PQR file with spaces between the fields and no chain letter, atoms N, CA, C, O and H, PARSE charges and radii, in Angstrom:
ATOM       1  N    UNK     1       0.841   -1.170    0.000 -0.4000 1.5000
ATOM       2  CA   UNK     1       0.000    0.000    0.000 -0.0000 2.0000
ATOM       3  C    UNK     1       0.891    1.241    0.000  0.5500 1.7000
ATOM       4  O    UNK     1       1.876    1.323    0.735 -0.5500 1.4000
ATOM       5  N    UNK     2       0.524    2.189   -0.833 -0.4000 1.5000
ATOM       6  CA   UNK     2       1.250    3.455   -0.921 -0.0000 2.0000
ATOM       7  C    UNK     2       0.371    4.541   -0.323  0.5500 1.7000
ATOM       8  O    UNK     2      -0.792    4.688   -0.698 -0.5500 1.4000
ATOM       9  H    UNK     2      -0.276    2.122   -1.430  0.4000 1.0000
ATOM      10  N    UNK     3       0.930    5.293    0.600 -0.4000 1.5000
ATOM      11  CA   UNK     3       0.202    6.398    1.213 -0.0000 2.0000
ATOM      12  C    UNK     3       0.326    7.622    0.321  0.5500 1.7000
ATOM      13  O    UNK     3       1.428    8.102    0.056 -0.5500 1.4000
ATOM      14  H    UNK     3       1.875    5.173    0.904  0.4000 1.0000
ATOM      15  N    UNK     4      -0.801    8.118   -0.135 -0.4000 1.5000
ATOM      16  CA   UNK     4      -0.828    9.306   -0.986 -0.0000 2.0000
ATOM      17  C    UNK     4      -1.588   10.383   -0.224  0.5500 1.7000
ATOM      18  O    UNK     4      -2.707   10.166    0.241 -0.5500 1.4000
ATOM      19  H    UNK     4      -1.696    7.729    0.080  0.4000 1.0000
ATOM      20  N    UNK     5      -0.961   11.542   -0.106 -0.4000 1.5000
ATOM      21  CA   UNK     5      -1.580   12.626    0.647 -0.0000 2.0000
ATOM      22  C    UNK     5      -1.689   13.886   -0.210  0.5500 1.7000
ATOM      23  O    UNK     5      -1.053   14.012   -1.257 -0.5500 1.4000
ATOM      24  H    UNK     5      -0.052   11.718   -0.484  0.4000 1.0000
ATOM      25  N    UNK     6      -2.508   14.800    0.265 -0.4000 1.5000
ATOM      26  CA   UNK     6      -2.714   16.066   -0.438 -0.0000 2.0000
ATOM      27  C    UNK     6      -1.375   16.730   -0.739  0.5500 1.7000
ATOM      28  O    UNK     6      -0.500   16.818    0.123 -0.5500 1.4000
ATOM      29  H    UNK     6      -3.024   14.697    1.115  0.4000 1.0000
ATOM      30  N    UNK     7      -1.232   17.192   -1.973 -0.4000 1.5000
ATOM      31  CA   UNK     7      -0.006   17.857   -2.396 -0.0000 2.0000
ATOM      32  C    UNK     7       0.961   16.960   -3.147  0.5500 1.7000
ATOM      33  O    UNK     7       1.886   17.450   -3.794 -0.5500 1.4000
ATOM      34  H    UNK     7      -1.943   17.120   -2.673  0.4000 1.0000
ATOM      35  N    UNK     8       0.758   15.652   -3.068 -0.4000 1.5000
ATOM      36  CA   UNK     8       1.642   14.747   -3.811 -0.0000 2.0000
ATOM      37  C    UNK     8       1.429   14.898   -5.314  0.5500 1.7000
ATOM      38  O    UNK     8       0.322   15.160   -5.785 -0.5500 1.4000
ATOM      39  H    UNK     8       0.006   15.254   -2.543  0.4000 1.0000
ATOM      40  N    UNK     9       2.518   14.726   -6.044 -0.4000 1.5000
ATOM      41  CA   UNK     9       2.476   14.722   -7.499 -0.0000 2.0000
ATOM      42  C    UNK     9       2.951   13.339   -7.932  0.5500 1.7000
ATOM      43  O    UNK     9       4.065   12.927   -7.606 -0.5500 1.4000
ATOM      44  H    UNK     9       3.417   14.513   -5.661  0.4000 1.0000
ATOM      45  N    UNK    10       2.108   12.631   -8.661 -0.4000 1.5000
ATOM      46  CA   UNK    10       2.438   11.288   -9.133 -0.0000 2.0000
ATOM      47  C    UNK    10       2.715   11.379  -10.627  0.5500 1.7000
ATOM      48  O    UNK    10       1.888   11.865  -11.399 -0.5500 1.4000
ATOM      49  H    UNK    10       1.203   12.965   -8.926  0.4000 1.0000
ATOM      50  N    UNK    11       3.888   10.904  -11.020 -0.4000 1.5000
ATOM      51  CA   UNK    11       4.300   10.969  -12.421 -0.0000 2.0000
ATOM      52  C    UNK    11       4.603    9.561  -12.905  0.5500 1.7000
ATOM      53  O    UNK    11       5.372    8.827  -12.284 -0.5500 1.4000
ATOM      54  H    UNK    11       4.560   10.509  -10.394  0.4000 1.0000
ATOM      55  N    UNK    12       3.991    9.197  -14.017 -0.4000 1.5000
ATOM      56  CA   UNK    12       4.239    7.909  -14.653 -0.0000 2.0000
ATOM      57  C    UNK    12       4.689    8.206  -16.078  0.5500 1.7000
ATOM      58  O    UNK    12       4.015    8.930  -16.812 -0.5500 1.4000
ATOM      59  H    UNK    12       3.366    9.793  -14.522  0.4000 1.0000
ATOM      60  N    UNK    13       5.826    7.647  -16.462 -0.4000 1.5000
ATOM      61  CA   UNK    13       6.328    7.932  -17.800 -0.0000 2.0000
ATOM      62  C    UNK    13       7.160    6.794  -18.367  0.5500 1.7000
ATOM      63  O    UNK    13       7.561    5.878  -17.648 -0.5500 1.4000
ATOM      64  H    UNK    13       6.373    7.059  -15.866  0.4000 1.0000
ATOM      65  N    UNK    14       7.409    6.867  -19.653 -0.4000 1.5000
ATOM      66  CA   UNK    14       8.239    5.877  -20.325 -0.0000 2.0000
ATOM      67  C    UNK    14       9.699    6.310  -20.330  0.5500 1.7000
ATOM      68  O    UNK    14      10.012    7.483  -20.125 -0.5500 1.4000
ATOM      69  H    UNK    14       7.083    7.611  -20.237  0.4000 1.0000
ATOM      70  N    UNK    15      10.577    5.359  -20.564 -0.4000 1.5000
ATOM      71  CA   UNK    15      12.018    5.625  -20.523 -0.0000 2.0000
ATOM      72  C    UNK    15      12.492    6.577  -21.607  0.5500 1.7000
ATOM      73  O    UNK    15      13.600    7.106  -21.513 -0.5500 1.4000
ATOM      74  H    UNK    15      10.323    4.406  -20.731  0.4000 1.0000
ATOM      75  N    UNK    16      11.693    6.806  -22.621 -0.4000 1.5000
ATOM      76  CA   UNK    16      12.068    7.744  -23.672 -0.0000 2.0000
ATOM      77  C    UNK    16      12.246    9.156  -23.151  0.5500 1.7000
ATOM      78  O    UNK    16      12.904    9.979  -23.788 -0.5500 1.4000
ATOM      79  H    UNK    16      10.794    6.376  -22.697  0.4000 1.0000
ATOM      80  N    UNK    17      11.659    9.445  -21.984 -0.4000 1.5000
ATOM      81  CA   UNK    17      11.792   10.776  -21.394 -0.0000 2.0000
ATOM      82  C    UNK    17      13.201   10.961  -20.850  0.5500 1.7000
ATOM      83  O    UNK    17      13.928   11.839  -21.314 -0.5500 1.4000
ATOM      84  H    UNK    17      11.125    8.776  -21.466  0.4000 1.0000
ATOM      85  N    UNK    18      13.595   10.157  -19.882 -0.4000 1.5000
ATOM      86  CA   UNK    18      14.916   10.350  -19.260 -0.0000 2.0000
ATOM      87  C    UNK    18      16.066    9.861  -20.126  0.5500 1.7000
ATOM      88  O    UNK    18      17.220   10.197  -19.858 -0.5500 1.4000
ATOM      89  H    UNK    18      13.004    9.444  -19.505  0.4000 1.0000
ATOM      90  N    UNK    19      15.776    9.069  -21.167 -0.4000 1.5000
ATOM      91  CA   UNK    19      16.825    8.619  -22.074 -0.0000 2.0000
ATOM      92  C    UNK    19      16.990    9.527  -23.292  0.5500 1.7000
ATOM      93  O    UNK    19      17.748    9.202  -24.206 -0.5500 1.4000
ATOM      94  H    UNK    19      14.839    8.796  -21.385  0.4000 1.0000
ATOM      95  N    UNK    20      16.281   10.669  -23.312 -0.4000 1.5000
ATOM      96  CA   UNK    20      16.455   11.651  -24.378 -0.0000 2.0000
ATOM      97  C    UNK    20      17.895   12.152  -24.367  0.5500 1.7000
ATOM      98  O    UNK    20      18.438   12.483  -23.312 -0.5500 1.4000
ATOM      99  H    UNK    20      15.665   10.933  -22.570  0.4000 1.0000
ATOM     100  N    UNK    21      18.506   12.203  -25.543 -0.4000 1.5000
ATOM     101  CA   UNK    21      19.915   12.611  -25.641 -0.0000 2.0000
ATOM     102  C    UNK    21      20.052   14.024  -26.204  0.5500 1.7000
ATOM     103  O    UNK    21      19.285   14.452  -27.067 -0.5500 1.4000
ATOM     104  H    UNK    21      18.066   11.934  -26.400  0.4000 1.0000
ATOM     105  N    UNK    22      21.044   14.723  -25.692 -0.4000 1.5000
ATOM     106  CA   UNK    22      21.387   16.040  -26.228 -0.0000 2.0000
ATOM     107  C    UNK    22      22.196   15.839  -27.506  0.5500 1.7000
ATOM     108  O    UNK    22      22.533   14.710  -27.862 -0.5500 1.4000
ATOM     109  H    UNK    22      21.668   14.375  -24.992  0.4000 1.0000
ATOM     110  N    UNK    23      22.501   16.920  -28.184 -0.4000 1.5000
ATOM     111  CA   UNK    23      23.270   16.818  -29.423 -0.0000 2.0000
ATOM     112  C    UNK    23      24.682   16.291  -29.178  0.5500 1.7000
ATOM     113  O    UNK    23      25.317   15.783  -30.102 -0.5500 1.4000
ATOM     114  H    UNK    23      22.227   17.837  -27.895  0.4000 1.0000
ATOM     115  N    UNK    24      25.184   16.405  -27.943 -0.4000 1.5000
ATOM     116  CA   UNK    24      26.516   15.848  -27.646 -0.0000 2.0000
ATOM     117  C    UNK    24      26.444   14.456  -27.011  0.5500 1.7000
ATOM     118  O    UNK    24      27.451   13.948  -26.518 -0.5500 1.4000
ATOM     119  H    UNK    24      24.669   16.818  -27.192  0.4000 1.0000
ATOM     120  N    UNK    25      25.255   13.839  -27.022 -0.4000 1.5000
ATOM     121  CA   UNK    25      25.107   12.449  -26.608 -0.0000 2.0000
ATOM     122  C    UNK    25      24.816   12.198  -25.138  0.5500 1.7000
ATOM     123  O    UNK    25      24.763   11.042  -24.719 -0.5500 1.4000
ATOM     124  H    UNK    25      24.437   14.252  -27.423  0.4000 1.0000
ATOM     125  N    UNK    26      24.626   13.247  -24.341 -0.4000 1.5000
ATOM     126  CA   UNK    26      24.333   13.063  -22.922 -0.0000 2.0000
ATOM     127  C    UNK    26      22.833   12.875  -22.708  0.5500 1.7000
ATOM     128  O    UNK    26      22.017   13.504  -23.381 -0.5500 1.4000
ATOM     129  H    UNK    26      24.669   14.186  -24.682  0.4000 1.0000
ATOM     130  N    UNK    27      22.477   11.991  -21.754 -0.4000 1.5000
ATOM     131  CA   UNK    27      21.074   11.725  -21.469 -0.0000 2.0000
ATOM     132  C    UNK    27      20.462   12.807  -20.575  0.5500 1.7000
ATOM     133  O    UNK    27      21.137   13.398  -19.733 -0.5500 1.4000
ATOM     134  H    UNK    27      23.140   11.480  -21.207  0.4000 1.0000
ATOM     135  N    UNK    28      19.174   13.046  -20.782 -0.4000 1.5000
ATOM     136  CA   UNK    28      18.410   13.983  -19.951 -0.0000 2.0000
ATOM     137  C    UNK    28      18.466   13.519  -18.496  0.5500 1.7000
ATOM     138  O    UNK    28      18.739   14.319  -17.601 -0.5500 1.4000
ATOM     139  H    UNK    28      18.625   12.566  -21.467  0.4000 1.0000
ATOM     140  N    UNK    29      18.216   12.268  -18.261 -0.4000 1.5000
ATOM     141  CA   UNK    29      18.372   11.668  -16.941 -0.0000 2.0000
ATOM     142  C    UNK    29      17.199   11.875  -16.004  0.5500 1.7000
ATOM     143  O    UNK    29      16.375   12.771  -16.187 -0.5500 1.4000
ATOM     144  H    UNK    29      17.995   11.618  -18.988  0.4000 1.0000
ATOM     145  N    UNK    30      17.148   11.011  -14.987 -0.4000 1.5000
ATOM     146  CA   UNK    30      16.067   11.063  -14.005 -0.0000 2.0000
ATOM     147  C    UNK    30      16.215   12.243  -13.054  0.5500 1.7000
ATOM     148  O    UNK    30      15.211   12.794  -12.602 -0.5500 1.4000
ATOM     149  H    UNK    30      17.817   10.283  -14.838  0.4000 1.0000
ATOM     150  N    UNK    31      17.445   12.642  -12.741 -0.4000 1.5000
ATOM     151  CA   UNK    31      17.627   13.780  -11.843 -0.0000 2.0000
ATOM     152  C    UNK    31      17.081   15.058  -12.467  0.5500 1.7000
ATOM     153  O    UNK    31      16.434   15.853  -11.786 -0.5500 1.4000
ATOM     154  H    UNK    31      18.261   12.195  -13.107  0.4000 1.0000
ATOM     155  N    UNK    32      17.335   15.260  -13.748 -0.4000 1.5000
ATOM     156  CA   UNK    32      16.821   16.447  -14.449 -0.0000 2.0000
ATOM     157  C    UNK    32      15.293   16.373  -14.524  0.5500 1.7000
ATOM     158  O    UNK    32      14.618   17.390  -14.364 -0.5500 1.4000
ATOM     159  H    UNK    32      17.861   14.614  -14.301  0.4000 1.0000
ATOM     160  N    UNK    33      14.748   15.188  -14.765 -0.4000 1.5000
ATOM     161  CA   UNK    33      13.295   14.990  -14.790 -0.0000 2.0000
ATOM     162  C    UNK    33      12.693   15.380  -13.439  0.5500 1.7000
ATOM     163  O    UNK    33      11.709   16.117  -13.385 -0.5500 1.4000
ATOM     164  H    UNK    33      15.296   14.362  -14.895  0.4000 1.0000
ATOM     165  N    UNK    34      13.284   14.887  -12.354 -0.4000 1.5000
ATOM     166  CA   UNK    34      12.783   15.209  -11.012 -0.0000 2.0000
ATOM     167  C    UNK    34      12.856   16.711  -10.737  0.5500 1.7000
ATOM     168  O    UNK    34      11.956   17.272  -10.110 -0.5500 1.4000
ATOM     169  H    UNK    34      14.083   14.288  -12.398  0.4000 1.0000
ATOM     170  N    UNK    35      13.908   17.354  -11.196 -0.4000 1.5000
ATOM     171  CA   UNK    35      14.061   18.789  -10.973 -0.0000 2.0000
ATOM     172  C    UNK    35      12.960   19.584  -11.679  0.5500 1.7000
ATOM     173  O    UNK    35      12.416   20.529  -11.107 -0.5500 1.4000
ATOM     174  H    UNK    35      14.639   16.899  -11.704  0.4000 1.0000
ATOM     175  N    UNK    36      12.632   19.212  -12.902 -0.4000 1.5000
ATOM     176  CA   UNK    36      11.547   19.895  -13.621 -0.0000 2.0000
ATOM     177  C    UNK    36      10.238   19.704  -12.864  0.5500 1.7000
ATOM     178  O    UNK    36       9.462   20.648  -12.717 -0.5500 1.4000
ATOM     179  H    UNK    36      13.073   18.444  -13.366  0.4000 1.0000
ATOM     180  N    UNK    37       9.989   18.488  -12.382 -0.4000 1.5000
ATOM     181  CA   UNK    37       8.751   18.219  -11.634 -0.0000 2.0000
ATOM     182  C    UNK    37       8.726   19.033  -10.349  0.5500 1.7000
ATOM     183  O    UNK    37       7.711   19.656  -10.037 -0.5500 1.4000
ATOM     184  H    UNK    37      10.619   17.720  -12.501  0.4000 1.0000
ATOM     185  N    UNK    38       9.821   19.040   -9.601 -0.4000 1.5000
ATOM     186  CA   UNK    38       9.882   19.817   -8.351 -0.0000 2.0000
ATOM     187  C    UNK    38       9.662   21.309   -8.604  0.5500 1.7000
ATOM     188  O    UNK    38       8.926   21.969   -7.871 -0.5500 1.4000
ATOM     189  H    UNK    38      10.645   18.534   -9.855  0.4000 1.0000
ATOM     190  N    UNK    39      10.302   21.827   -9.637 -0.4000 1.5000
ATOM     191  CA   UNK    39      10.206   23.254   -9.950 -0.0000 2.0000
ATOM     192  C    UNK    39       8.772   23.665  -10.255  0.5500 1.7000
ATOM     193  O    UNK    39       8.363   24.781   -9.936 -0.5500 1.4000
ATOM     194  H    UNK    39      10.900   21.291  -10.232  0.4000 1.0000
ATOM     195  N    UNK    40       8.010   22.774  -10.869 -0.4000 1.5000
ATOM     196  CA   UNK    40       6.648   23.115  -11.313 -0.0000 2.0000
ATOM     197  C    UNK    40       5.567   22.403  -10.503  0.5500 1.7000
ATOM     198  O    UNK    40       4.407   22.380  -10.917 -0.5500 1.4000
ATOM     199  H    UNK    40       8.342   21.867  -11.128  0.4000 1.0000
ATOM     200  N    UNK    41       5.924   21.823   -9.360 -0.4000 1.5000
ATOM     201  CA   UNK    41       4.985   21.019   -8.584 -0.0000 2.0000
ATOM     202  C    UNK    41       3.770   21.792   -8.073  0.5500 1.7000
ATOM     203  O    UNK    41       2.733   21.190   -7.797 -0.5500 1.4000
ATOM     204  H    UNK    41       6.865   21.842   -9.024  0.4000 1.0000
ATOM     205  N    UNK    42       3.880   23.102   -7.942 -0.4000 1.5000
ATOM     206  CA   UNK    42       2.736   23.892   -7.470 -0.0000 2.0000
ATOM     207  C    UNK    42       1.767   24.240   -8.594  0.5500 1.7000
ATOM     208  O    UNK    42       0.698   24.800   -8.350 -0.5500 1.4000
ATOM     209  H    UNK    42       4.722   23.592   -8.166  0.4000 1.0000
ATOM     210  N    UNK    43       2.142   23.909   -9.817 -0.4000 1.5000
ATOM     211  CA   UNK    43       1.305   24.212  -10.978 -0.0000 2.0000
ATOM     212  C    UNK    43       0.387   23.029  -11.295  0.5500 1.7000
ATOM     213  O    UNK    43       0.466   21.987  -10.644 -0.5500 1.4000
ATOM     214  H    UNK    43       3.011   23.454  -10.016  0.4000 1.0000
ATOM     215  N    UNK    44      -0.467   23.188  -12.276 -0.4000 1.5000
ATOM     216  CA   UNK    44      -1.402   22.122  -12.662 -0.0000 2.0000
ATOM     217  C    UNK    44      -0.659   20.965  -13.328  0.5500 1.7000
ATOM     218  O    UNK    44       0.489   21.110  -13.749 -0.5500 1.4000
ATOM     219  H    UNK    44      -0.532   24.034  -12.805  0.4000 1.0000
ATOM     220  N    UNK    45      -1.319   19.833  -13.416 -0.4000 1.5000
ATOM     221  CA   UNK    45      -0.744   18.667  -14.104 -0.0000 2.0000
ATOM     222  C    UNK    45      -0.379   19.021  -15.536  0.5500 1.7000
ATOM     223  O    UNK    45       0.690   18.651  -16.022 -0.5500 1.4000
ATOM     224  H    UNK    45      -2.251   19.715  -13.074  0.4000 1.0000
ATOM     225  N    UNK    46      -1.273   19.739  -16.211 -0.4000 1.5000
ATOM     226  CA   UNK    46      -1.017   20.132  -17.600 -0.0000 2.0000
ATOM     227  C    UNK    46       0.203   21.032  -17.703  0.5500 1.7000
ATOM     228  O    UNK    46       0.989   20.902  -18.641 -0.5500 1.4000
ATOM     229  H    UNK    46      -2.141   20.039  -15.816  0.4000 1.0000
ATOM     230  N    UNK    47       0.371   21.944  -16.751 -0.4000 1.5000
ATOM     231  CA   UNK    47       1.521   22.847  -16.765 -0.0000 2.0000
ATOM     232  C    UNK    47       2.828   22.087  -16.516  0.5500 1.7000
ATOM     233  O    UNK    47       3.860   22.421  -17.098 -0.5500 1.4000
ATOM     234  H    UNK    47      -0.268   22.049  -15.989  0.4000 1.0000
ATOM     235  N    UNK    48       2.786   21.075  -15.661 -0.4000 1.5000
ATOM     236  CA   UNK    48       3.977   20.250  -15.414 -0.0000 2.0000
ATOM     237  C    UNK    48       4.374   19.523  -16.690  0.5500 1.7000
ATOM     238  O    UNK    48       5.552   19.481  -17.044 -0.5500 1.4000
ATOM     239  H    UNK    48       1.947   20.804  -15.188  0.4000 1.0000
ATOM     240  N    UNK    49       3.398   18.954  -17.376 -0.4000 1.5000
ATOM     241  CA   UNK    49       3.674   18.257  -18.637 -0.0000 2.0000
ATOM     242  C    UNK    49       4.231   19.230  -19.667  0.5500 1.7000
ATOM     243  O    UNK    49       5.185   18.905  -20.374 -0.5500 1.4000
ATOM     244  H    UNK    49       2.441   18.988  -17.088  0.4000 1.0000
ATOM     245  N    UNK    50       3.649   20.413  -19.759 -0.4000 1.5000
ATOM     246  CA   UNK    50       4.120   21.429  -20.713 -0.0000 2.0000
ATOM     247  C    UNK    50       5.560   21.852  -20.391  0.5500 1.7000
ATOM     248  O    UNK    50       6.372   22.012  -21.302 -0.5500 1.4000
ATOM     249  H    UNK    50       2.874   20.677  -19.185  0.4000 1.0000
ATOM     250  N    UNK    51       5.875   22.032  -19.120 -0.4000 1.5000
ATOM     251  CA   UNK    51       7.233   22.413  -18.714 -0.0000 2.0000
ATOM     252  C    UNK    51       8.225   21.307  -19.059  0.5500 1.7000
ATOM     253  O    UNK    51       9.337   21.579  -19.511 -0.5500 1.4000
ATOM     254  H    UNK    51       5.215   21.902  -18.380  0.4000 1.0000
ATOM     255  N    UNK    52       7.819   20.070  -18.843 -0.4000 1.5000
ATOM     256  CA   UNK    52       8.689   18.944  -19.173 -0.0000 2.0000
ATOM     257  C    UNK    52       8.903   18.841  -20.677  0.5500 1.7000
ATOM     258  O    UNK    52      10.018   18.591  -21.136 -0.5500 1.4000
ATOM     259  H    UNK    52       6.915   19.849  -18.476  0.4000 1.0000
ATOM     260  N    UNK    53       7.838   19.032  -21.437 -0.4000 1.5000
ATOM     261  CA   UNK    53       7.956   18.996  -22.896 -0.0000 2.0000
ATOM     262  C    UNK    53       8.913   20.093  -23.383  0.5500 1.7000
ATOM     263  O    UNK    53       9.739   19.851  -24.263 -0.5500 1.4000
ATOM     264  H    UNK    53       6.933   19.235  -21.064  0.4000 1.0000
ATOM     265  N    UNK    54       8.800   21.273  -22.821 -0.4000 1.5000
ATOM     266  CA   UNK    54       9.687   22.378  -23.206 -0.0000 2.0000
ATOM     267  C    UNK    54      11.142   22.054  -22.832  0.5500 1.7000
ATOM     268  O    UNK    54      12.054   22.278  -23.628 -0.5500 1.4000
ATOM     269  H    UNK    54       8.129   21.470  -22.106  0.4000 1.0000
ATOM     270  N    UNK    55      11.349   21.532  -21.627 -0.4000 1.5000
ATOM     271  CA   UNK    55      12.708   21.184  -21.189 -0.0000 2.0000
ATOM     272  C    UNK    55      13.320   20.115  -22.088  0.5500 1.7000
ATOM     273  O    UNK    55      14.502   20.190  -22.423 -0.5500 1.4000
ATOM     274  H    UNK    55      10.608   21.350  -20.981  0.4000 1.0000
ATOM     275  N    UNK    56      12.528   19.127  -22.479 -0.4000 1.5000
ATOM     276  CA   UNK    56      13.027   18.061  -23.357 -0.0000 2.0000
ATOM     277  C    UNK    56      13.357   18.603  -24.745  0.5500 1.7000
ATOM     278  O    UNK    56      14.391   18.262  -25.318 -0.5500 1.4000
ATOM     279  H    UNK    56      11.568   19.066  -22.207  0.4000 1.0000
ATOM     280  N    UNK    57      12.480   19.445  -25.282 -0.4000 1.5000
ATOM     281  CA   UNK    57      12.728   20.022  -26.609 -0.0000 2.0000
ATOM     282  C    UNK    57      13.993   20.878  -26.619  0.5500 1.7000
ATOM     283  O    UNK    57      14.779   20.826  -27.565 -0.5500 1.4000
ATOM     284  H    UNK    57      11.640   19.722  -24.816  0.4000 1.0000
ATOM     285  N    UNK    58      14.182   21.664  -25.564 -0.4000 1.5000
ATOM     286  CA   UNK    58      15.389   22.484  -25.465 -0.0000 2.0000
ATOM     287  C    UNK    58      16.625   21.606  -25.297  0.5500 1.7000
ATOM     288  O    UNK    58      17.698   21.941  -25.799 -0.5500 1.4000
ATOM     289  H    UNK    58      13.544   21.707  -24.795  0.4000 1.0000
ATOM     290  N    UNK    59      16.479   20.491  -24.598 -0.4000 1.5000
ATOM     291  CA   UNK    59      17.619   19.625  -24.323 -0.0000 2.0000
ATOM     292  C    UNK    59      18.093   18.887  -25.569  0.5500 1.7000
ATOM     293  O    UNK    59      19.292   18.841  -25.846 -0.5500 1.4000
ATOM     294  H    UNK    59      15.607   20.219  -24.191  0.4000 1.0000
ATOM     295  N    UNK    60      17.160   18.308  -26.321 -0.4000 1.5000
ATOM     296  CA   UNK    60      17.595   17.498  -27.462 -0.0000 2.0000
ATOM     297  C    UNK    60      17.832   18.311  -28.722  0.5500 1.7000
ATOM     298  O    UNK    60      18.448   17.818  -29.668 -0.5500 1.4000
ATOM     299  H    UNK    60      16.186   18.345  -26.097  0.4000 1.0000
ATOM     300  N    UNK    61      17.351   19.552  -28.750 -0.4000 1.5000
ATOM     301  CA   UNK    61      17.580   20.470  -29.873 -0.0000 2.0000
ATOM     302  C    UNK    61      17.573   19.748  -31.214  0.5500 1.7000
ATOM     303  O    UNK    61      16.602   19.072  -31.554 -0.5500 1.4000
ATOM     304  H    UNK    61      16.851   19.952  -27.982  0.4000 1.0000
ATOM     305  N    UNK    62      18.652   19.888  -31.972 -0.4000 1.5000
ATOM     306  CA   UNK    62      18.716   19.296  -33.308 -0.0000 2.0000
ATOM     307  C    UNK    62      18.966   17.791  -33.281  0.5500 1.7000
ATOM     308  O    UNK    62      18.916   17.149  -34.330 -0.5500 1.4000
ATOM     309  H    UNK    62      19.441   20.437  -31.695  0.4000 1.0000
ATOM     310  N    UNK    63      19.235   17.211  -32.109 -0.4000 1.5000
ATOM     311  CA   UNK    63      19.425   15.755  -32.023 -0.0000 2.0000
ATOM     312  C    UNK    63      18.126   15.023  -32.333  0.5500 1.7000
ATOM     313  O    UNK    63      18.149   13.884  -32.800 -0.5500 1.4000
ATOM     314  H    UNK    63      19.275   17.733  -31.257  0.4000 1.0000
ATOM     315  N    UNK    64      17.003   15.666  -32.080 -0.4000 1.5000
ATOM     316  CA   UNK    64      15.707   15.080  -32.382 -0.0000 2.0000
ATOM     317  C    UNK    64      15.270   14.062  -31.348  0.5500 1.7000
ATOM     318  O    UNK    64      16.047   13.640  -30.491 -0.5500 1.4000
ATOM     319  H    UNK    64      16.984   16.591  -31.701  0.4000 1.0000
ATOM     320  N    UNK    65      14.021   13.684  -31.449 -0.4000 1.5000
ATOM     321  CA   UNK    65      13.432   12.692  -30.560 -0.0000 2.0000
ATOM     322  C    UNK    65      13.632   11.321  -31.174  0.5500 1.7000
ATOM     323  O    UNK    65      13.182   11.065  -32.291 -0.5500 1.4000
ATOM     324  H    UNK    65      13.390   14.027  -32.145  0.4000 1.0000
ATOM     325  N    UNK    66      14.307   10.435  -30.450 -0.4000 1.5000
ATOM     326  CA   UNK    66      14.627    9.119  -30.994 -0.0000 2.0000
ATOM     327  C    UNK    66      13.754    7.999  -30.442  0.5500 1.7000
ATOM     328  O    UNK    66      13.733    6.902  -31.001 -0.5500 1.4000
ATOM     329  H    UNK    66      14.673   10.642  -29.542  0.4000 1.0000
ATOM     330  N    UNK    67      13.038    8.255  -29.363 -0.4000 1.5000
ATOM     331  CA   UNK    67      12.224    7.224  -28.721 -0.0000 2.0000
ATOM     332  C    UNK    67      10.858    7.813  -28.417  0.5500 1.7000
ATOM     333  O    UNK    67      10.686    9.030  -28.351 -0.5500 1.4000
ATOM     334  H    UNK    67      13.055    9.146  -28.908  0.4000 1.0000
ATOM     335  N    UNK    68       9.892    6.924  -28.233 -0.4000 1.5000
ATOM     336  CA   UNK    68       8.558    7.408  -27.873 -0.0000 2.0000
ATOM     337  C    UNK    68       8.581    7.942  -26.445  0.5500 1.7000
ATOM     338  O    UNK    68       9.378    7.498  -25.620 -0.5500 1.4000
ATOM     339  H    UNK    68      10.032    5.935  -28.287  0.4000 1.0000
ATOM     340  N    UNK    69       7.704    8.895  -26.163 -0.4000 1.5000
ATOM     341  CA   UNK    69       7.590    9.478  -24.840 -0.0000 2.0000
ATOM     342  C    UNK    69       6.130    9.537  -24.447  0.5500 1.7000
ATOM     343  O    UNK    69       5.294   10.078  -25.171 -0.5500 1.4000
ATOM     344  H    UNK    69       7.055    9.256  -26.833  0.4000 1.0000
ATOM     345  N    UNK    70       5.838    8.975  -23.290 -0.4000 1.5000
ATOM     346  CA   UNK    70       4.493    9.036  -22.743 -0.0000 2.0000
ATOM     347  C    UNK    70       4.611    9.434  -21.287  0.5500 1.7000
ATOM     348  O    UNK    70       5.457    8.912  -20.561 -0.5500 1.4000
ATOM     349  H    UNK    70       6.517    8.536  -22.701  0.4000 1.0000
ATOM     350  N    UNK    71       3.768   10.354  -20.859 -0.4000 1.5000
ATOM     351  CA   UNK    71       3.809   10.774  -19.454 -0.0000 2.0000
ATOM     352  C    UNK    71       2.392   11.084  -18.975  0.5500 1.7000
ATOM     353  O    UNK    71       1.563   11.606  -19.720 -0.5500 1.4000
ATOM     354  H    UNK    71       3.080   10.778  -21.449  0.4000 1.0000
ATOM     355  N    UNK    72       2.145   10.749  -17.716 -0.4000 1.5000
ATOM     356  CA   UNK    72       0.890   11.106  -17.049 -0.0000 2.0000
ATOM     357  C    UNK    72       1.262   11.741  -15.717  0.5500 1.7000
ATOM     358  O    UNK    72       2.123   11.238  -14.995 -0.5500 1.4000
ATOM     359  H    UNK    72       2.819   10.325  -17.111  0.4000 1.0000
ATOM     360  N    UNK    73       0.610   12.843  -15.401 -0.4000 1.5000
ATOM     361  CA   UNK    73       0.851   13.530  -14.130 -0.0000 2.0000
ATOM     362  C    UNK    73      -0.477   13.636  -13.397  0.5500 1.7000
ATOM     363  O    UNK    73      -1.472   14.107  -13.947 -0.5500 1.4000
ATOM     364  H    UNK    73      -0.089   13.252  -15.987  0.4000 1.0000
ATOM     365  N    UNK    74      -0.475   13.185  -12.137 -0.4000 1.5000
ATOM     366  CA   UNK    74      -1.655   13.240  -11.287 -0.0000 2.0000
ATOM     367  C    UNK    74      -1.288   14.028  -10.042  0.5500 1.7000
ATOM     368  O    UNK    74      -0.296   13.729   -9.377 -0.5500 1.4000
ATOM     369  H    UNK    74       0.334   12.802  -11.690  0.4000 1.0000
ATOM     370  N    UNK    75      -2.087   15.031   -9.731 -0.4000 1.5000
ATOM     371  CA   UNK    75      -1.878   15.801   -8.492 -0.0000 2.0000
ATOM     372  C    UNK    75      -2.960   15.438   -7.505  0.5500 1.7000
ATOM     373  O    UNK    75      -4.141   15.396   -7.851 -0.5500 1.4000
ATOM     374  H    UNK    75      -2.893   15.274  -10.272  0.4000 1.0000
ATOM     375  N    UNK    76      -2.561   15.176   -6.280 -0.4000 1.5000
ATOM     376  CA   UNK    76      -3.522   14.837   -5.224 -0.0000 2.0000
ATOM     377  C    UNK    76      -3.962   16.142   -4.572  0.5500 1.7000
ATOM     378  O    UNK    76      -3.144   16.888   -4.033 -0.5500 1.4000
ATOM     379  H    UNK    76      -1.602   15.210   -5.999  0.4000 1.0000
ATOM     380  N    UNK    77      -5.268   16.408   -4.630 -0.4000 1.5000
ATOM     381  CA   UNK    77      -5.801   17.653   -4.062 -0.0000 2.0000
ATOM     382  C    UNK    77      -6.721   17.380   -2.904  0.5500 1.7000
ATOM     383  O    UNK    77      -7.257   18.314   -2.309 -0.5500 1.4000
ATOM     384  H    UNK    77      -5.932   15.802   -5.069  0.4000 1.0000
């Protein structure tokens, strides 16, 4: 059993998110993913997804998207 309380942000995503590569071959990584979520945790689920999409697009630039990406964000209110 997982205890979920008001204010929690639950994120479910595929590995294509944190395995996104920059033009110099470095991965976006889970730490960067967590930082984007923390930075925008007070915003709506849609805003968190939009911020993550923007961060990923800026990160991979001309390297392009090489893997599928799926994400769901649930905020406990």
